[in-house]
PAGUVEX-53872 format. One record per residue (C-alpha): residue number from 1; residue in one letter; x, y, z. Coordinates in steps of 0.05 Angstrom, whole numbers, plus 5000, padded with zeros to 4 digits. Layout:
PAGUVEX-53872
NODE   pos   code     xx     yy     zz
NODE   NUM      A      X      Y      Z
...
***
This chain:
PAGUVEX-53872
NODE   pos   code     xx     yy     zz
NODE     1      M   8777   3558   6540
NODE     2      P   8707   3556   6579
NODE     3      V   8650   3501   6579
NODE     4      E   8598   3520   6527
NODE     5      N   8530   3498   6537
NODE     6      A   8508   3460   6471
NODE     7      L   8462   3522   6453
NODE     8      G   8512   3569   6457
NODE     9      F   8562   3526   6411
NODE    10      L   8500   3515   6363
NODE    11      R   8504   3603   6366
NODE    12      S   8569   3592   6348
NODE    13      L   8573   3551   6295
NODE    14      E   8529   3604   6256
NODE    15      S   8582   3660   6259
NODE    16      S   8644   3661   6213
NODE    17      R   8688   3644   6278
NODE    18      P   8741   3592   6267
NODE    19      L   8733   3521   6303
NODE    20      S   8777   3493   6349
NODE    21      G   8816   3432   6319
NODE    22      T   8789   3390   6384
NODE    23      I   8719   3392   6404
NODE    24      V   8706   3352   6462
NODE    25      V   8628   3335   6470
NODE    26      Y   8604   3305   6526
NODE    27      G   8533   3304   6572
NODE    28      P   8469   3267   6594
NODE    29      H   8429   3290   6537
NODE    30      G   8443   3242   6483
NODE    31      F   8404   3274   6422
NODE    32      L   8431   3341   6436
NODE    33      R   8507   3306   6438
NODE    34      E   8483   3274   6370
NODE    35      F   8458   3343   6334
NODE    36      V   8520   3386   6357
NODE    37      V   8559   3329   6321
NODE    38      S   8514   3326   6256
NODE    39      T   8516   3400   6260
NODE    40      T   8581   3410   6259
NODE    41      A   8599   3353   6206
NODE    42      A   8556   3399   6156
NODE    43      R   8596   3460   6173
NODE    44      L   8664   3429   6160
NODE    45      A   8630   3385   6100
NODE    46      A   8620   3447   6066
NODE    47      K   8698   3464   6073
NODE    48      D   8712   3404   6033
NODE    49      Y   8729   3362   6103
NODE    50      K   8721   3286   6097
NODE    51      Y   8676   3251   6149
NODE    52      R   8711   3188   6187
NODE    53      S   8672   3160   6246
NODE    54      I   8705   3115   6300
NODE    55      Q   8671   3089   6353
NODE    56      I   8707   3057   6425
NODE    57      G   8667   3001   6456
NODE    58      A   8682   2959   6512
NODE    59      G   8755   2930   6511
NODE    60      G   8771   2988   6453
NODE    61      D   8827   3039   6457
NODE    62      L   8837   3099   6418
NODE    63      N   8898   3075   6370
NODE    64      A   8850   3081   6312
NODE    65      A   8831   3153   6324
NODE    66      L   8907   3173   6336
NODE    67      D   8922   3132   6268
NODE    68      E   8870   3166   6228
NODE    69      L   8894   3233   6257
NODE    70      G   8969   3218   6246
NODE    71      E   8968   3184   6176
NODE    72      P   8958   3227   6105
NODE    73      D   8906   3214   6062
NODE    74      L   8913   3231   5987
NODE    75      F   8840   3222   5976
NODE    76      A   8822   3265   6036
NODE    77      P   8876   3316   6060
NODE    78      K   8829   3350   6108
NODE    79      R   8783   3305   6152
NODE    80      L   8735   3311   6210
NODE    81      V   8750   3257   6263
NODE    82      V   8692   3235   6300
NODE    83      C   8707   3191   6352
NODE    84      R   8653   3165   6395
NODE    85      V   8677   3136   6466
NODE    86      L   8617   3087   6488
NODE    87      K   8589   3079   6563
NODE    88      S   8619   3002   6551
NODE    89      H   8683   3027   6542
NODE    90      R   8732   3015   6612
NODE    91      D   8803   3046   6621
NODE    92      R   8836   2974   6624
NODE    93      G   8894   2992   6680
NODE    94      G   8909   3061   6635
NODE    95      D   8968   3073   6609
NODE    96      L   9003   3064   6673
NODE    97      T   9039   2993   6647
NODE    98      A   9121   2980   6654
NODE    99      A   9130   2998   6587
NODE   100      D   9103   3062   6591
NODE   101      Q   9135   3084   6651
NODE   102      D   9212   3114   6661
NODE   103      D   9255   3103   6714
NODE   104      S   9234   3168   6760
NODE   105      G   9168   3132   6791
NODE   106      G   9114   3120   6740
NODE   107      V   9116   3184   6694
NODE   108      L   9090   3174   6631
NODE   109      S   9137   3177   6572
NODE   110      R   9123   3207   6502
NODE   111      A   9136   3139   6476
NODE   112      A   9066   3120   6499
NODE   113      T   9029   3087   6449
NODE   114      G   8949   3091   6449
NODE   115      G   8909   3106   6503
NODE   116      E   8889   3173   6541
NODE   117      A   8961   3200   6548
NODE   118      A   8975   3196   6481
NODE   119      L   8906   3228   6458
NODE   120      A   8917   3280   6503
NODE   121      E   8991   3298   6477
NODE   122      V   8962   3297   6404
NODE   123      I   8899   3353   6428
NODE   124      E   8952   3399   6461
NODE   125      A   8995   3391   6400
NODE   126      G   8934   3407   6356
NODE   127      V   8913   3364   6298
NODE   128      A   8915   3410   6240
NODE   129      P   8900   3410   6183
NODE   130      N   8845   3359   6213
NODE   131      H   8791   3369   6263
NODE   132      L   8778   3323   6321
NODE   133      M   8712   3310   6359
NODE   134      L   8714   3270   6418
NODE   135      I   8640   3249   6441
NODE   136      Y   8635   3218   6512
NODE   137      E   8568   3184   6534
NODE   138      R   8573   3208   6601
NODE   139      D   8568   3257   6647
NODE   140      N   8645   3275   6650
NODE   141      V   8706   3274   6614
NODE   142      P   8771   3239   6642
NODE   143      A   8811   3286   6678
NODE   144      R   8873   3278   6628
NODE   145      I   8836   3298   6568
NODE   146      R   8801   3349   6605
NODE   147      K   8867   3382   6628
NODE   148      A   8889   3373   6556
NODE   149      A   8824   3403   6520
NODE   150      E   8821   3465   6575
NODE   151      K   8884   3499   6535
NODE   152      S   8860   3506   6470
NODE   153      S   8796   3461   6451
NODE   154      A   8720   3473   6459
NODE   155      M   8689   3432   6509
NODE   156      V   8609   3430   6500
NODE   157      N   8563   3393   6553
NODE   158      C   8500   3377   6528
NODE   159      M   8464   3383   6591
NODE   160      R   8386   3372   6597
NODE   161      P   8349   3448   6578
NODE   162      F   8315   3486   6632
NODE   163      D   8245   3495   6602
NODE   164      N   8257   3573   6584
NODE   165      Q   8313   3549   6533
NODE   166      I   8267   3502   6493
NODE   167      P   8241   3555   6441
NODE   168      D   8316   3584   6434
NODE   169      Y   8334   3505   6410
NODE   170      A   8276   3507   6373
NODE   171      R   8304   3569   6334
NODE   172      A   8369   3532   6336
NODE   173      F   8342   3472   6299
NODE   174      A   8310   3511   6248
NODE   175      R   8366   3560   6234
NODE   176      A   8409   3487   6230
NODE   177      R   8368   3476   6169
NODE   178      G   8371   3541   6129
NODE   179      R   8306   3558   6159
NODE   180      K   8273   3610   6204
NODE   181      L   8213   3608   6244
NODE   182      A   8150   3649   6242
NODE   183      A   8135   3689   6302
NODE   184      G   8104   3644   6358
NODE   185      S   8127   3585   6321
NODE   186      A   8182   3570   6375
NODE   187      D   8132   3579   6441
NODE   188      F   8081   3528   6397
NODE   189      L   8136   3473   6390
NODE   190      A   8158   3477   6463
NODE   191      V   8087   3471   6491
NODE   192      R   8059   3423   6446
NODE   193      H   8122   3376   6448
NODE   194      A   8129   3389   6518
NODE   195      G   8201   3400   6513
NODE   196      D   8218   3341   6480
NODE   197      L   8278   3363   6436
NODE   198      P   8281   3306   6392
NODE   199      A   8206   3308   6373
NODE   200      I   8211   3388   6362
NODE   201      A   8274   3373   6311
NODE   202      N   8229   3320   6276
NODE   203      A   8171   3369   6271
NODE   204      L   8222   3420   6238
NODE   205      D   8250   3363   6191
NODE   206      K   8178   3353   6162
NODE   207      A   8153   3420   6167
NODE   208      A   8225   3440   6121
NODE   209      L   8202   3395   6073
NODE   210      L   8147   3425   6049
NODE   211      A   8165   3497   6060
NODE   212      E   8189   3542   6007
NODE   213      D   8257   3558   6003
NODE   214      G   8268   3632   6035
NODE   215      K   8199   3623   6071
NODE   216      T   8188   3624   6144
NODE   217      I   8156   3567   6177
NODE   218      E   8087   3582   6204
NODE   219      E   8056   3552   6261
NODE   220      G   8003   3516   6216
NODE   221      A   8059   3479   6188
NODE   222      L   8078   3441   6253
NODE   223      S   8011   3409   6269
NODE   224      E   7977   3360   6236
NODE   225      P   7915   3382   6198
NODE   226      A   7856   3401   6243
NODE   227      T   7813   3344   6224
NODE   228      R   7864   3289   6236
NODE   229      K   7901   3324   6300
NODE   230      I   7877   3298   6376
NODE   231      P   7904   3360   6412
NODE   232      D   7952   3342   6462
NODE   233      L   7942   3341   6539
NODE   234      F   7946   3404   6568
NODE   235      E   7943   3436   6502
NODE   236      I   7880   3464   6511
NODE   237      A   7891   3492   6577
NODE   238      D   7954   3527   6547
NODE   239      S   7908   3562   6493
NODE   240      V   7861   3575   6548
NODE   241      A   7916   3613   6594
NODE   242      R   7940   3649   6525
NODE   243      G   7868   3671   6515
NODE   244      L   7868   3641   6450
NODE   245      A   7786   3636   6446
NODE   246      S   7776   3607   6374
NODE   247      R   7838   3559   6384
NODE   248      A   7821   3533   6447
NODE   249      L   7739   3520   6424
NODE   250      G   7767   3487   6362
NODE   251      Q   7811   3441   6400
NODE   252      V   7750   3426   6449
NODE   253      D   7709   3406   6389
NODE   254      R   7760   3358   6358
NODE   255      A   7777   3325   6430
NODE   256      L   7705   3312   6442
NODE   257      A   7705   3290   6367
NODE   258      L   7757   3242   6381
NODE   259      G   7729   3213   6445
NODE   260      R   7761   3257   6508
NODE   261      D   7705   3263   6563
NODE   262      P   7681   3328   6577
NODE   263      I   7680   3316   6648
NODE   264      E   7763   3295   6639
NODE   265      L   7777   3363   6592
NODE   266      L   7741   3409   6651
NODE   267      A   7776   3369   6711
NODE   268      V   7839   3363   6683
NODE   269      E   7854   3419   6632
NODE   270      I   7807   3478   6638
NODE   271      I   7798   3486   6719
NODE   272      P   7880   3477   6734
NODE   273      A   7891   3527   6686
NODE   274      L   7834   3578   6716
NODE   275      R   7857   3563   6787
NODE   276      R   7938   3582   6762
NODE   277      M   7909   3648   6736
NODE   278      M   7869   3659   6791
NODE   279      I   7926   3648   6840
NODE   280      A   7968   3696   6801
NODE   281      A   7919   3746   6795
NODE   282      T   7894   3747   6875
NODE   283      M   7981   3759   6889
NODE   284      L   7981   3808   6835
NODE   285      S   7938   3850   6870
NODE   286      Q   7973   3835   6932
NODE   287      R   8036   3868   6898
NODE   288      R   8076   3802   6900
NODE   289      G   8129   3780   6848
NODE   290      P   8140   3727   6795
NODE   291      A   8180   3682   6852
NODE   292      E   8125   3683   6897
NODE   293      I   8070   3667   6851
NODE   294      A   8118   3614   6823
NODE   295      S   8124   3588   6889
NODE   296      A   8050   3581   6905
NODE   297      I   8032   3551   6836
NODE   298      G   8087   3499   6852
NODE   299      A   8130   3514   6795
NODE   300      S   8195   3543   6777
NODE   301      P   8199   3624   6765
NODE   302      T   8226   3611   6698
NODE   303      S   8171   3564   6673
NODE   304      G   8125   3578   6616
NODE   305      L   8063   3556   6663
NODE   306      V   8081   3606   6710
NODE   307      M   8089   3658   6653
NODE   308      R   8029   3638   6623
NODE   309      A   7980   3642   6680
NODE   310      I   8013   3708   6701
NODE   311      D   7991   3736   6629
NODE   312      G   7925   3704   6633
NODE   313      A   7916   3735   6709
NODE   314      R   7930   3810   6670
NODE   315      R   7887   3793   6610
NODE   316      C   7826   3769   6648
NODE   317      G   7832   3804   6716
NODE   318      L   7812   3778   6785
NODE   319      E   7733   3783   6783
NODE   320      R   7723   3751   6716
NODE   321      L   7775   3694   6736
NODE   322      K   7732   3684   6800
NODE   323      K   7669   3684   6768
NODE   324      S   7696   3631   6714
NODE   325      Y   7727   3589   6765
NODE   326      A   7663   3590   6809
NODE   327      R   7624   3567   6741
NODE   328      A   7676   3522   6724
NODE   329      T   7673   3480   6789
NODE   330      A   7593   3476   6786
NODE   331      L   7591   3453   6706
NODE   332      D   7637   3402   6740
NODE   333      E   7591   3381   6792
NODE   334      S   7524   3386   6743
NODE   335      F   7567   3341   6691
NODE   336      K   7582   3285   6746
NODE   337      N   7509   3283   6771
NODE   338      G   7484   3285   6703
NODE   339      T   7440   3349   6720
NODE   340      I   7472   3378   6652
NODE   341      K   7459   3335   6591
NODE   342      E   7488   3386   6533
NODE   343      R   7558   3384   6552
NODE   344      E   7594   3409   6495
NODE   345      P   7552   3480   6484
NODE   346      A   7566   3485   6564
NODE   347      L   7644   3480   6557
NODE   348      G   7635   3522   6496
NODE   349      A   7593   3578   6531
NODE   350      L   7650   3574   6591
NODE   351      L   7707   3592   6547
NODE   352      L   7668   3643   6508
NODE   353      D   7653   3683   6578
NODE   354      L   7720   3678   6598
NODE   355      M   7755   3696   6536
NODE   356      G   7708   3731   6498
***
């Protein structure tokens, strides 16, 4: 069977498609590996499967998993056996011992006990009525296990997601909790947590606890109350690029009230956002495509940063952006030389002129 990414596998769990008897999970993203395991376990628990967990560490072998799969259990006729093969696990010379070889030159016999050879045979033969999840804490799967699993098992590669996949993961996390996200909430989570999947899942957990049954999770439920929330770095820049004037002004007010410097807000958040939008507006006027704009900005064509810069350029227009950029750089100079003392109103006026 073809290798799936974590997002594709999570989507398949939402359907009525039967699960493979063996599911091999691997890849560098530890949180995604564990989320795939917990979501699969929840689906099988609803079908009366009992959960069994085994860890194979340094010096360990796979006998415990083989025993759990092979032995009957009066109280748990259907089991989900989750076997985590830790990074510390090392194959102690493999299964090619004298007892495991026949006289024809080192071919493994079917009588071999434990190890990857025996497990591969079990995977090929099928583990019904049980299910087996093999979780490898590394970026690849041993060749013997991969070869056996490719025939009839599911293989899930938990890679680090691309920027444009983050909102899709947020929606998948919400659906796994039986919730739906309101329009814009997934993008809000992706921006607010900068692609940090554990933080996104944690925010959804907290929001799901307070949300009414059957109700969608709104954007307001995914953040702290405005009086206590310090705007995250680049959150103001995102609001400027999106043209959300009231949100940007509120974020500036809260940031200033909680100690951020107006010079820093202007230099780190507002001016760079204006510069990206102005670059996009200039290149759009020259009929350049998103790929060329992304190259000029220095980001991936699929990056949300580029998409928001292009949207902001189309909304504001080149002339307005030029005037706002010139005004912002003049404000920056005036702030630094002390010409303007009332910095907060000056920032507000700049944002209103740009997005008003």
